[in-house]
Residue, then its C-alpha position, 0 to 999 in steps of 0.5 A: k498358102d495365106p491362111y489370113q486370106a483363107a480365113r477371111l474369104y471364108r468368113n466373109k463369104y460363108s461363115n456368116k451366111r452360114h451361121s443360121e443354116h447349121r445351127t437350126f438343131t442341137k443337142l437336148l436334155v430331158t425335161t424337168r416336169q413341174t408347174g410352168t414346164v411341159d410334160y412330153t409324155k402327152p399332147v399339149n392342150e392348148k386353150p389359149p388366154a387373153c394376152n396377159d391372163d392367167n390360165e391353167n393351159q399348159i402352153t400358155d403357163y409355160v410361156n408365160r413362165l419363161f416371160r417372167e423368169y427369162r426377161t433378158t432372154v425371152h419377149l412374149y407378144c400376142f401375135t394377133r387375135s384368132p376369130k375366137g378372141h384367142c391370143i396367138h403367142f409369138i416368142r422371141i429369144s435372144a441373148d440380148l433382145k436390145v440388139q437386132k440379130p439374124i432371124l430363124l423363124i419357126e412355125a408350127g400348128m397351122h393344121a389343127r389335128e398335127w398335135i406333135a407340130p406345137a410340141q416341137a415348137i415348145y420343145i425348141i423354146h425349152q432348149l434355148v431358154e432352160n437348156p445352159e449348153n445351147y446358149y451359143l444357139i441365142k448369142n449371135n441370132e434371134w429365134h422367133i417361134i409361133p408354137v400354135f399358129n391356129p389356137d381355134g382349130y387346135e383347141y376344136s380338135h382336142e374337144t370336139d373332132v380329132f381330124w379338124r384341120k382349118t381354123r374356126n372362122t365363120l364362112l359364107e355357107p352357114d353350115c361349114m367353117g374355116v380356112d386351110p391356113n396353108r392354102n391362103f397365102p398369096f403366092k400362086w393362090y388359085a381359086d381353081y384348086s383352093n376354092l373348093a366347097e367351103c366344108s373341105s378340110y382344104y378350102g383355101g378361103p374366098h382370096s388369099l389372106s382372108i384369115s386373120e392369122t395369115a393376113r397378121f403372119k404376112d405383115y410381120v414377115t414383110r416387116v422384119k423379112k430382110r433379117i430373116r435367114l432360115y423359115l421352119s414350118f412343122h407339120s404332120h405326118g410323113n417324115h419329110i424334110l421339104y423345100p419349095w415349090g408346092y406349086t409347080n415340079v419345076p426345080i427351084e433355082t437354089k435347089e442344090k443348096l437347099h437340098e445339101i443342107a437337107s441331107d446334112v439335117k437327115e444324116t444327123i437326125e437319122a443317126f440319132g434315132k429310129y425315124k428316117y426321113t425323105i428330102g425333096s421339094f414340096n411338090i413331090i408329096d403334094n401339089g400345093f398352091g398357096l403355101s406359107t413356105d412358097w410365099a415366104m420363098n418368092d415374096a419375102k425373099i427368105d434364102l433357106v425354107y423348109t416345111i418339116v413333116l414330123p413322123r406319123c405316131g399313134p393310131t391315126g398318125f396325127h395323134p401321138k401316144g404319150d411314149e412316142i412323143l419325147p423321142i420324136l422331139n429328141q430325133m428332130f431337134e438333134g443336129f450339128s454340135y460343137k465338136i472338140y478335135h485333137v490336131y497333131p501339127k508337125k510343122r511350126r507354119e501349121i500352128k500358126t495357122l491354127i493361132i490365126f483362124d482362132r483369131y479370126s473365131l473360125i475356132n477356139l484353141l483350148n490350148v497352144t504347145s510349142d512341143l510338136e509331139l503334143p496334140m492342139q485342142i481346138l473347139v469348132q462351131p457347128e457352121n465351121h466344121d466342113f471348112i476346118v476338116s477341108i484345111l486340115t486335109h489340104m495341110h495333111v495335118q492328122y487329126i481325131i474328134s475326141i468330142n463329137d458333141v460338147s454339150s453331152v458331156a458338159p459336166t452337171m454340178i450337184l451342190p451340198e448344203l452350204t455348210g461352209t467346208v471345202t471339198f475337192k470331189r467336184i468344183m465349188r460355185m462361188h456362194e460355197i466359196n464365199v461361205y468357206l473363206d468367211r467361215i476360216g476367217t472366223q475360225f482361224s482369225d489369228i493367221v487369217r484375214v479375209e478381204c474384200l479388193g472391191k466389188s466385180f462389174n456384176g457386184q460380186c466381191i473380190t476376195v483376198v485371203k491373207i495367211s501368216g503365222n505373224q499378223t503384225a510382222e511385215n515379212p515377205i509376201i507370196l501372192i497368188e491369183a486364180g481364176m481370171h478366166g471363167r472356164e478354167w475351173i481347176a485354177p480356183a480349186q487349186a487356189l483353194y487348196v492351197i488356203n486349205q492346207l496353209v490354214e487347217n492342216p497343221l503339218n504345213k505349219y512351217l510354211i507361213k512362219e516367216v512368210e505371208w501368203y496372199i491368195v486371191p482365189v477367183l479374180n474373175p467371179d462374173g466370168y466364173e459363174y457365167s461359165h456355169n450358169t449359161d456357157i461353159f467356154w465362157q473366158k472373159t470378165r462380164n463388163d459392159l462394152l461401149n458401142s458393142s453388143c458383145i460383153g467382156i474383157d480378157p483380164n490378162k490381155n488388159f495390163p498396161f506392160k506391152w498392152k496391145i489393141t487385139d485385132k479380133g474385136p470385142c467379140s473375141d474371147y481374148y479381147s484386150g479392151t480399148k486400153p489397160f485396166t478397163t476392168n474393175e477385176t484387174i484395176l483392183f488387183k493393180n492398185f492391191v499389188l502396188q500398195l504391198n510396197g514391194r514386199v511380194r517376193l513371189y507371184l503365181s497365177f494359176h491357169s488350166h490347161g496345158s501342165f506349164i510352169l512358165y516364166p516372162w516374158g509373154y510379149t517377146n522371145i528375149s530372155v529375162k535378166n534372171e531366166e537361170i534363176l527362174r528356170d532352175i526353181a521351175f524345175t526343182v517344182k517340176t520334179a517334186i510334183k512329178d516324184f509326187g506322182g503328178i503330171e510332168y510339167q513342161v518348163d519355158s518362157y510364156n512367148k515359147v507356148n503362147p506370145s501375148f500381150g498385156l499379161s499380168t505376169d509381165w506387168a508384175k515383173d517389169v513394173a511392180k518389180i516382182n523378182l520371181v514370176y510364174t504361170i502355173v498352167l494346170p492339166a487338163s482333166g474332163a472331156t473339154g480339157f477345162h471342166p475336170n472330172p470330179s475324180d481328177i480334181y484332188q489328184i491335180v491339186d494335191t500333187t501340184f501343191q507338193g511342188i507350189k511348197l518349195f517355192e516358199t524356200y526361195v522367198 
């Protein structure tokens, strides 16, 4: 009944708590193979070096390269020294290493012969660091990963005894070596079980924490235990997802929750590949005393603790064949991913509920429509799927999951050589756009001037292209701006197409004869590039914020007319800043517009997606004074686009579609006194709506241009 209360309760009680639970695994991409990468067609042969020494070993070479190339997201520590002096690497991964966040702890390679376990840990590291689609996994969490807990034993199992299990520390018995690290933890360590003959593969040591590996691990976990939300220990072989206890068959108090999460993970893993997993307590497959997982659950008070026993492979079960490795890693890493829903609300209240959930970051609204016949598109985070489905079901709102895993459809961009040409067969990157604009500025200097309005937060030039058939006359100006929001890739493409047609198509000379066109193709270059490199749904700028670990401001909520501070906080995609004009981008645009001394007759702001031609106001449903004129012109443009084979646009005031404060168009209309002001919301394309299929780009920008041309008539 009260969507505000529902959103608050869910976010406070479940969302933060479950944040780490369901983000343990996600979709993956196949690895490349080059120097400093890992080849998953063969077991990795670990020969750990001194902490900072170069070494030819694959694992060491790989993690050292990550540390060199990704210093903002990767920190490499020498966790401790093994008895043989090898460095035990501990990798910390986070989008912002300066900020302490909840920890997901992974450890592998306790048992030397279990070769697939370190491979699984390395694969997770690779996906978290080098796959941009997985950025959301490190945005709000830290991942602490020890890929090879027992390097001495791991090396020995490759070079001498393939079935070696223990560490390689010296014991009192001269003919025997090593302790089983997973029998050496202090909770329920029992001499009558673990203290078998020292030559046993399961020897638990003369006392608990008797080896440096377990002692240092215990110290580290104790130090950060309040932040650890999940601990995974990888082993093989057996196809199991196990939770405590190992020492007893008495069920753990949190069995129901642990079993439920394990069931979710099992279901997703099995849907992705051939390997089937069983779930249960550790005790059902093996009585274990002094286990790391039992100690972590009881002494360290970690809420979610699992032993993942990976599938058997190869003739021995422990030693995988080359063609077996990647399928196992793929299947295990698969899990709950971002989904996109098409939702079909039938009542205004249902639309309002979705908007409220967006404000509380339980969903991300990808489009907003006032038309109850059209679907709303929402992006749902992994940990919120069940909640959102339950709410939609409760409200009897129809929905379909249009994309089950966003990362599987995220477009990959193949860049051509930078020749200074323009293409509308794919989306261009910033460096290509800049080269193209520089080229036309030089080649067509009689009609084109390319200027830098100023620098973005990250130092990129915000470029304006001035096009006029008479550079000395002060003709009326049509102002176009695009690329305010990083993820709206089609908007800069549309601006570039307008530039291309005005400059390089002689048939359009009449359009620049008595009108000047000032076009800013990418107002937010930092966000645009970040959406390509790291997070395809990034909307904001990339400026630092005071007293917050979050980044960026929505430039289209940062203008001073009817500005309102957002109630969503600085981490929201729609954060409006602490006051108007708090980003370089909006300040530079404001200064530029006001310097034009009232010559701007028309302002077009390109966005996506939704197929709208919108006029002010956004902040109120009160009609703008010249609404009739604005509507008539918009309908003329809409008709031209449709007649040329384009999609049918809807015409309305901004407020009817998406009530908003601090808009550039509202500011331009009221403060800058521009008579004709429109937001052109370009059509959806591609799986996400924001990231167009290459085959759709030309059709969208060309048909829309046929309508844009008509605006010149009214200036």
